[in-house]
ZAPA-761746 format. One record per residue (C-alpha): x, y, z. Coordinates in steps of 0.2 Angstrom, whole numbers, padded with zeros to 4 digits, always signed. Layout:
N
XYZ ...
# end
This chain:
303
-0077+0021-0065 -0075+0036-0075 -0067+0054-0074 -0076+0069-0082 -0070+0072-0099 -0055+0060-0098 -0055+0043-0107 -0047+0029-0097 -0032+0020-0104 -0041+0004-0100 -0056-0001-0090 -0064-0017-0082 -0081-0021-0075 -0076-0013-0058 -0062+0000-0062 -0052+0011-0074 -0034+0015-0076 -0029+0032-0083 -0013+0039-0090 -0007+0056-0084 +0000+0066-0070 -0007+0060-0054 -0010+0078-0047 -0020+0083-0063 -0031+0068-0063 -0034+0069-0044 -0042+0086-0047 -0055+0077-0058 -0061+0065-0044 -0077+0070-0035 -0076+0077-0017 -0078+0064-0003 -0080+0050-0016 -0066+0038-0011 -0066+0025+0003 -0048+0020+0002 -0032+0027-0005 -0018+0014-0004 -0002+0019-0013 +0016+0018-0014 +0022+0035-0020 +0040+0039-0026 +0052+0038-0011 +0063+0052-0006 +0080+0045-0012 +0097+0053-0015 +0100+0044-0031 +0087+0047-0045 +0078+0032-0052 +0072+0029-0069 +0054+0032-0065 +0058+0048-0056 +0058+0053-0038 +0060+0069-0028 +0075+0072-0017 +0074+0072+0002 +0076+0091+0002 +0061+0094-0009 +0050+0079-0004 +0038+0088+0008 +0035+0102-0004 +0032+0090-0018 +0020+0079-0008 +0009+0093+0000 -0002+0096-0016 -0006+0078-0016 -0010+0079+0002 -0023+0092-0001 -0031+0082-0015 -0031+0066-0004 -0040+0075+0010 -0053+0082-0002 -0057+0066-0011 -0058+0054+0004 -0075+0051+0012 -0076+0057+0030 -0073+0039+0037 -0061+0034+0023 -0043+0029+0024 -0026+0034+0017 -0013+0021+0017 +0005+0026+0012 +0019+0014+0009 +0035+0023+0010 +0053+0017+0012 +0065+0024+0024 +0080+0032+0016 +0098+0036+0022 +0106+0052+0023 +0119+0056+0009 +0137+0049+0012 +0134+0045+0031 +0127+0030+0040 +0112+0038+0047 +0093+0037+0043 +0083+0051+0034 +0069+0058+0045 +0059+0062+0029 +0046+0049+0032 +0043+0055+0050 +0042+0073+0044 +0029+0068+0031 +0018+0059+0044 +0019+0074+0056 +0015+0086+0042 +0000+0076+0036 -0007+0076+0054 -0003+0094+0059 -0006+0103+0043 -0019+0093+0034 -0030+0086+0048 -0026+0068+0046 -0026+0056+0061 -0014+0042+0063 -0025+0027+0065 -0010+0015+0066 +0008+0013+0060 +0012-0003+0050 +0028-0010+0044 +0032-0021+0030 +0046-0033+0033 +0054-0041+0017 +0064-0055+0023 +0072-0057+0006 +0078-0039+0005 +0096-0037-0001 +0109-0032+0012 +0109-0013+0009 +0115+0000+0010 +0131-0010+0005 +0143+0003+0010 +0138+0002+0028 +0131-0016+0029 +0143-0027+0018 +0158-0016+0016 +0161-0007+0033 +0150-0019+0043 +0143-0005+0054 +0125-0007+0051 +0113-0021+0048 +0102-0023+0032 +0087-0011+0030 +0073-0023+0028 +0057-0014+0035 +0047+0000+0026 +0034+0011+0034 +0016+0010+0030 +0006+0025+0038 -0013+0022+0040 -0021+0039+0041 -0039+0045+0040 -0048+0062+0041 -0058+0053+0055 -0054+0047+0072 -0065+0032+0068 -0062+0027+0050 -0071+0012+0043 -0062-0004+0048 -0066-0022+0053 -0052-0034+0058 -0063-0049+0057 -0061-0048+0039 -0042-0051+0040 -0041-0064+0054 -0026-0077+0052 -0027-0095+0056 -0024-0099+0075 -0006-0106+0079 -0005-0124+0084 -0002-0119+0102 -0017-0108+0102 -0028-0122+0095 -0022-0133+0108 -0026-0120+0121 -0043-0118+0115 -0046-0137+0116 -0038-0140+0133 -0042-0124+0141 -0031-0113+0153 -0031-0105+0170 -0039-0088+0170 -0032-0075+0182 -0018-0062+0184 -0002-0064+0175 +0016-0058+0180 +0014-0044+0167 -0002-0039+0177 -0013-0043+0163 -0029-0051+0168 -0033-0066+0157 -0052-0070+0159 -0061-0085+0153 -0066-0075+0137 -0049-0078+0130 -0054-0096+0127 -0068-0091+0115 -0065-0096+0097 -0067-0081+0086 -0063-0089+0070 -0044-0084+0069 -0031-0073+0077 -0030-0054+0075 -0015-0050+0064 -0001-0038+0071 +0004-0022+0063 +0019-0031+0055 +0016-0037+0037 +0029-0050+0032 +0030-0053+0013 +0045-0058+0003 +0045-0048-0013 +0054-0061-0023 +0042-0065-0038 +0053-0065-0054 +0043-0076-0066 +0024-0072-0063 +0011-0070-0077 +0014-0051-0077 +0033-0052-0079 +0031-0066-0092 +0019-0055-0102 +0030-0040-0101 +0045-0050-0108 +0034-0057-0122 +0028-0040-0127 +0045-0032-0125 +0039-0020-0111 +0049-0014-0096 +0041-0020-0080 +0039-0007-0067 +0054-0009-0055 +0046-0003-0039 +0032-0016-0037 +0025-0020-0020 +0018-0038-0017 -0001-0041-0017 -0001-0045+0001 +0000-0026+0005 -0015-0019-0004 -0025-0035-0001 -0023-0033+0018 -0029-0015+0018 -0042-0017+0005 -0050-0031+0015 -0047-0023+0032 -0054-0005+0027 -0067-0007+0014 -0082-0018+0009 -0087-0025-0008 -0092-0011-0019 -0082+0003-0011 -0070+0014-0021 -0051+0011-0020 -0039+0024-0027 -0020+0022-0031 -0013+0038-0039 +0004+0031-0041 -0001+0015-0049 +0015+0008-0057 +0010-0010-0062 -0007-0007-0055 -0006-0021-0041 -0019-0011-0031 -0031-0011-0045 -0029-0029-0049 -0032-0034-0031 -0047-0022-0029 -0055-0030-0044 -0052-0048-0037 -0060-0043-0021 -0075-0035-0028 -0071-0017-0025 -0072-0002-0038 -0055+0006-0042 -0046+0020-0050 -0028+0020-0054 -0017+0034-0061 +0000+0031-0070 +0011+0043-0080 +0022+0031-0088 +0013+0023-0103 +0025+0008-0104 +0021+0003-0086 +0002+0006-0089 +0002-0005-0104 +0011-0019-0094 -0001-0017-0080 -0015-0024-0091 -0007-0041-0090 -0012-0041-0071 -0030-0044-0077 -0038-0059-0085 -0042-0054-0103 -0060-0056-0102 -0061-0043-0088 -0054-0029-0099 -0070-0021-0107 -0061-0006-0115 -0042-0003-0120 -0034+0010-0130 -0020-0002-0136 -0033-0014-0143 -0039-0002-0156 
# end
């Protein structure tokens, strides 16, 4: 995949990563050419991170130009998946409403439809914020992030048959032995069709993934080459779930805030075309290690 007049930092058989400001690069993407945007933008945090992030007060103003470009480049039945953490208000044990304001603004001002809300539960998350959780003991640890699935269409392309999970032991037993159809106390009608084996269980909108990897090939390679790894990586489970759910082989996936390019690497493995943008060169250089060397067809750092 290429952008007009811009040379990729590196590319593979299916995709390309570009170094630069995401907003500027987005403007070079063709109208209605992208099937899926799946990304984890900088969060609205009171404390600045090394990689840069807007404050809660300026977050919506900062995000809106991106929203305009996301709407423009997405296909009519394409999807926008945004992973965004829930922050806390400064110096008080109350949650920020910024993620909700963002969701409402995207839907009311830019015409996106909320296809479904998802939540990423990280069971290994540290007990933060420490002031309220481990010191004063007046809150529990914050271990769930928001994932908003939006689309310009009320009927985005999707197929949950591609993300079925293995049946539980109890469900397998039920399928083998059968059950009594009829009205349940909840007033749900359980018909004989519930005994049909559909090849797996439909997953819920809660994604459970422990982000605890500390010695994978990407991190090892970064250490060997004296590169700082991107500190805000999300697990492959997240982009993998949505890429399989919302796209087919050959579709185009875009991550405008690529970081260590987890999205691009997963898209490549799943046979999807991809584009990734990242402004920090060190993160971009490190992201090359997510790909098998033979898959890299062009790379600036190899010249």
